[in-house]
C-alpha positions in Angstrom: -10.8 -16.1 -11.5 -7.7 -14.8 -9.8 -4.5 -16.7 -9.2 -3.2 -15.6 -5.8 0.3 -15.8 -4.3 0.3 -15.3 -0.3 4.1 -14.4 1.0 5.0 -13.9 4.7 7.7 -15.1 6.8 5.0 -15.5 9.8 3.7 -18.9 9.8 0.7 -18.7 11.3 0.2 -14.8 9.3 0.9 -17.1 6.0 -1.7 -19.9 7.0 -4.8 -17.0 8.5 -3.9 -14.8 5.0 -4.1 -18.2 2.4 -7.5 -19.5 4.2 -9.3 -16.1 3.8 -7.9 -16.0 0.0 -9.2 -19.1 -0.4 -13.2 -18.4 1.0 -13.0 -15.8 -1.4 -15.4 -16.4 -4.4 -13.2 -14.3 -6.7 -9.8 -16.2 -6.0 -9.5 -19.4 -8.4 -6.3 -20.3 -6.5 -4.1 -19.2 -3.7 -0.9 -20.9 -2.8 2.1 -19.7 -0.3 6.0 -18.4 0.1 7.4 -18.3 3.2 10.1 -15.6 2.2 10.5 -13.0 -0.8 13.4 -15.9 -2.6 10.8 -18.2 -2.4 8.3 -15.7 -3.8 10.3 -14.5 -6.5 11.1 -18.0 -8.1 7.5 -19.0 -8.2 7.2 -15.3 -9.8 9.5 -16.7 -12.2 7.9 -19.8 -13.1 4.5 -18.0 -13.5 6.4 -15.6 -15.6 7.9 -17.8 -17.6 4.3 -19.8 -18.1 2.7 -16.9 -19.6 -0.9 -14.9 -18.7 -2.7 -18.1 -19.6 -0.1 -20.8 -18.6 -0.7 -23.3 -15.5 2.0 -21.5 -13.7 0.4 -17.9 -13.7 0.3 -16.0 -10.9 -2.5 -12.5 -11.5 -1.6 -11.1 -7.8 0.5 -11.3 -4.8 -0.4 -10.4 -1.3 2.7 -9.3 0.0 3.8 -9.1 3.9 6.7 -5.8 4.0 9.3 -6.6 6.6 10.6 -9.9 6.1 14.1 -10.8 6.3 16.8 -11.1 3.7 14.7 -9.2 0.6 11.8 -7.1 2.2 8.6 -6.7 0.7 9.5 -3.4 -1.0 12.4 -5.2 -2.7 10.6 -7.4 -4.1 8.0 -5.1 -5.6 10.6 -3.2 -7.0 12.0 -6.5 -8.8 8.6 -7.2 -10.1 7.8 -3.6 -11.2 10.9 -4.1 -13.7 9.3 -6.8 -15.7 7.2 -6.4 -18.5 3.4 -8.1 -17.1 4.3 -8.4 -13.7 1.5 -9.4 -11.0 -0.6 -7.1 -9.2 0.6 -6.2 -5.9 -1.6 -6.1 -2.8 0.8 -5.1 0.3 -0.6 -6.8 3.5 1.7 -4.9 6.8 1.7 -4.5 10.5 2.9 -1.2 9.7 1.2 1.5 7.9 4.4 3.8 7.7 5.5 2.4 4.2 1.9 3.2 2.7 3.5 6.1 0.3 6.4 4.1 -1.0 4.0 1.3 -1.6 1.8 3.9 -3.8 4.7 4.9 -5.8 5.2 1.0 -6.7 1.9 0.8 -7.8 -0.1 -1.1 -5.6 -3.1 -2.2 -5.8 -4.0 -2.0 -1.9 -2.7 -1.5 1.4 -4.0 -3.8 4.0 -2.8 -3.8 7.7 -3.0 -6.4 9.8 -4.3 -8.2 11.8 -6.2 -8.9 8.3 -10.2 -8.6 8.8 -12.5 -10.4 5.8 -14.3 -7.6 4.9 -11.1 -5.7 4.4 -9.0 -8.2 2.4 -12.2 -9.1 0.5 -12.1 -5.1 -0.4 -8.6 -5.8 -1.5 -9.3 -8.7 -3.5 -12.2 -6.8 -5.2 -9.9 -4.0 -6.3 -7.7 -6.6 -7.7 -10.2 -8.8 -9.4 -11.5 -5.4 -11.3 -8.3 -4.5 -12.5 -8.0 -8.2 -14.0 -11.5 -8.1 -15.5 -12.1 -11.4 -12.7 -15.6 -12.9 -12.5 -16.4 -14.2 -8.8 -18.4 -17.2 -8.4 -22.0 -18.1 -8.5 -21.5 -18.3 -4.8 -20.6 -14.7 -4.2 -21.9 -13.2 -1.0 -23.7 -10.3 -1.4 -22.7 -7.4 0.6 -25.3 -4.7 1.9 -24.3 -1.2 0.8 -25.1 1.9 3.4 -25.0 5.2 2.6 -21.6 6.9 4.0 -22.1 8.9 7.2 -21.1 12.6 5.9 -20.3 13.6 9.6 -17.5 10.6 10.2 -15.0 8.9 8.2 -13.9 5.2 8.5 -10.5 4.8 9.4 -8.1 1.6 9.8 -5.7 1.1 13.0 -4.3 -1.7 13.9 -6.3 -3.6 12.0 -10.0 -2.1 13.7 -12.2 0.6 11.8 -13.0 3.5 13.7 -14.8 6.7 12.6 -13.0 9.9 12.9 -15.8 13.2 13.3 -14.9 15.2 10.3 -15.4 18.2 12.8 -12.4 17.0 15.1 -9.8 17.0 11.6 -7.5 19.6 11.3 -6.0 19.6 7.9 -5.4 16.5 5.6 -2.2 16.5 3.8 -1.5 14.6 0.7 0.8 11.2 0.3 0.0 10.4 -3.6 -3.1 8.8 -3.8 -3.6 8.6 -0.3 -4.6 11.6 2.1 -3.3 11.9 5.8 -6.0 12.6 8.3 -4.7 15.0 11.5 -6.3 15.3 14.6 -5.6 16.8 17.9 -5.0 12.8 18.9 -2.9 11.8 16.4 -3.2 11.0 12.6 -4.6 8.5 10.3 -4.0 7.1 6.6 -6.2 7.2 4.2 -6.4 5.5 0.4 -8.2 8.5 -1.5 -7.2 12.1 -3.2 -7.0 15.0 -1.5 -9.2 16.8 -4.2 -12.0 14.2 -3.4 -12.3 15.4 0.0 -11.6 19.3 -1.0 -14.8 18.5 -3.1 -16.8 16.5 -0.6 -15.7 18.9 2.3 -15.7 22.0 0.7 -18.9 22.7 2.4 -18.0 21.9 6.0 -15.6 24.9 6.0 -12.2 23.3 4.7 -9.9 25.4 2.3 -7.5 24.1 -0.1 -4.3 26.5 1.4 -1.7 24.4 -1.3 -1.2 21.8 -3.6 -0.4 19.2 -0.5 -2.8 20.5 2.5 -6.5 21.0 2.9 -7.2 23.1 6.0 -10.6 23.2 8.1 -10.8 27.1 8.6 -12.7 26.6 12.2 -8.9 25.0 13.5 -6.8 27.8 12.1 -5.3 30.3 15.1 -3.4 32.5 13.2 -2.3 34.0 9.6 1.2 34.9 9.3 2.7 37.4 7.0 6.4 37.3 7.0 8.3 38.7 4.4 5.6 38.3 1.2 5.2 34.4 2.3 1.7 33.5 3.9 1.4 30.6 6.6 -1.1 29.6 9.0 -1.2 28.1 12.5 -3.4 25.1 12.7 -2.8 23.4 16.2 1.2 23.5 17.3 1.7 23.3 13.3 2.4 25.5 10.8 1.8 25.1 7.4 2.9 27.3 4.0 -0.6 28.8 2.3 0.6 29.1 -1.8 0.4 32.2 -3.6 -2.6 30.4 -5.5 -4.9 30.2 -2.5 -3.4 33.5 -0.3 -6.4 35.8 -1.3 -9.2 33.2 -1.6 -7.8 31.8 2.3 -7.7 35.3 3.6 -11.2 36.7 2.4 -13.1 33.5 3.7 -11.0 34.1 7.7 -12.1 38.0 7.5 -15.3 36.5 6.4 -15.6 34.5 9.1 -15.0 37.4 11.6 -17.5 39.4 10.0 -20.6 36.8 10.2 
């Protein structure tokens, strides 16, 4: 089972996180640290103990914004170790998700932490470490995904965004940022997965970083050999590789 360390400078948040971790059947032990410096000392003991030693730590649940050494700084230090523990970031801010991905984080959980969302992060960590749940592990029912909506997290609350409301999607590493007229949402899913899933719904790849809904394209612009599209108020570059296909698709739509 997983041996976890939770790091948060806010005591109530730390205690809540420890409570949820200790309630998960895949977590064998969970202890806390009030700042990154204390956590680093504890992790050093774990590394000296070895992966099978009594002080070992498998995964660190790490807040980002802390006084002094912050969570990203600590993760960068750990990435230089030969066998560092896994990292799950637990934060109130979604703005650091891309940096978290660059640091090979297992997951990125937004506060306030929901039991179901933390359980998913634990599942991912357990899968990487090969941990086995206790016999008392609760069985979670699996539901078929709704093809017309996609779940996103905002301030610890799961909301369902209608696919038809999404104007375009921007790749950010293994994450995708969904753009709508009312704002954007960061989702842990590769752009290639959404491209395959939504091709039949009128989404087309226009660039290695962008997937666009054809129905939301207002203009196709040609300027000195470059191609771009206007989606709402945003102008997006179209790569040469995708320009011909995009023009053909738009022409087809106007003639249908």
